[in-house]
C-alpha positions, 0 to 999 in steps of 0.5 A: 769233193762231193758232201751229203748233208747227214741229218740231225739225230738225238744221241743218248747222253751215256755219262755224266763226270768231273772229269773226261779223259780222252786217250787210254795211253800212259798219259791219259792213264796217269791223268785219270787216276791222277783226276780219281785219286784228287776226288773227281768222278771219272771216266776214259775214252780208248779207241782200241781195247787195251789201254797203253797205247804206245807203250803197249800197243806200239810197242815201245817197250823201254822207258826212256828219259826218267833221269837227268843222267844222274838222277831220276826226275819223274815219279809219281804215277810213272813210279808206281806204274814201274812198282806195279809191272815188277810185282806181276812181271819181270823189268830189266834196268838198261843202263838208266832205261826200264824194259817192260813186258807190254802185256803185262802194262796192260794188265797193270793199266786196267787195275788202275782203272778199276783200283780207282772207280774209274769208269772206262769204254774201250773201242770208244774214239772221240767225234765231235765236241759241242762248243758252248761259250769257250767251254766244252758242254758236251763230248760227242763218241763213237763204237760199234755201239753207235754214236753217243754223248759224254758230259762233263766238268772238265776234258783232259785230251790225252790223244796225243795229236790233240784231237778236241782241237779240230773240234774246238776250232783251237790254232795249233803247231805241227810241221809240214809233211816233210818236217813230221818225224818218222812213224814206225811198225814195233818188230818182236822177233823170236827163235834167236841167239841175241848175243851172236845178234849183238856182236853181228850189229857191234862188229859191222855196224857199217854194214846194218845200216846198209842193210836198212838203207836199202829199204831205204830205212833212215838210220839216225833213229829206232833201234833194237834191244832184246825183249825180257823172254829168251830168243826174243828181241824188239826192234824199232826200225820199220819206219815210213817218213812223209806221214801226217798221222792225222790223216787216214789215208797217210796212215793207211799208205803207212800200215801197207808200206811199213808191214811190207818192210818187216818182212823184207827185214826178216827174210835179210836178217835169217839169212845175212845176219849171225843169230837170226837164221833161225829167227821168225817174226812173233807180230807187230804192234797192233797200232802204228808207233807215231812219234809227232803230229799237232801240238796246240798253242797253249796259254805258254809255249815252251822254247830253247830260252825256255830251258835255263828258267825255272816256273812258278807254274811248274808242273813236272819236269823233262830231260834236258837233251839239248844241254851238253851237261844233260840235266832238266828242265821245268815243265810249266802248267800252262803248256797244258791249257790254252787261252780259248778254252775254260773246260780243257787240258792237254796231256802228253805229247801234244802239250803246247813246246817248240818242236826243235825241244820236241824230243824232251817232252815226248818220250813216254815218262815226260808224257805220264808226268803231264797227264798226272798234273792235268789229271790234279788240275781237272779235279781242283777244277771241278771243286771251286765254288766258281765257274769252272775254269782250268786257267784259275787252277790253284797252282800251288794246291795242285803242286802240293798234291802231286808232291803227295802222290809223289810227283817231282816238280 
């Protein structure tokens, strides 16, 4: 590989904040909202022109993992979000899950930002971090306006891929390509008789699976569901395997491959699936649906042995998917922070958990719960009289504020 040397340049500092959140998905929005509610001057940086990440641009329109099989285990800002969506749009309970309109969620998250006086930087992404003595002293960002700098007392990485880790030299957990969960291009199709489609799939499930297998698609992940709009359905089945989403060429390959698969699926469904005769493709997700990439090596690594434990630093709950009796597990704050960095917190699917348990923590509600805790922790770290250190946050105070803001720990 050949190289060039980029010349040194002065970068303008365009904002200074108490808490800077990177990544505007559900975890990032929850983190920014919680930080602002706890009194911190807050900003949020998002690479797309809207918030919501997988829940909006990724067309993951079903909130899964809200309960322990019986009771709601994730509330707080997640519950506030559901309430606000319901005020402007229809939602629907599907068993223990919540079906919602992604366009309504975009608007709701915009409102969270404006109502809480959070400074947004859309169309902007993290491109470097300046490190000094175990502290992030500045974050370099890129966008249409060029390169610039944001400074903050505390930084929260809600990028999903732990992007700060590569700029801070942090150790991460990451599976080999063949062991990573598939990426998926979400589909919305219209012009359907959804009852006929449902009847066909239920009564001819093996034939339906054979259609997916004929295109090389795994059948053990994903699914479909009618949306809130008449004659419309969401399919979460156009997968690509062996994709490292931290590699741009892999992502490019996945986008091209899954788009081709989508059109083949629509063509086959039109010909073979009753209820899909007049069906058509409305859209595919604006961003690739990503389940799995880097996870940090935190102060604490959550393992199988921890599913029955209680933690003094518990900050959230997650559904227990490995227990026959279901239930839930506590998420310790130590999974959100690292030994090396004193002013950096992680939230969402990149927290410190073993891969075999990953499904318990990567769903949208749990990501919002860890984001909620990260935002409060960041705000508290800024308020201390001594040096800023997210590892020395008053856990009791953090837990108290979480509960005041409606969270369950």
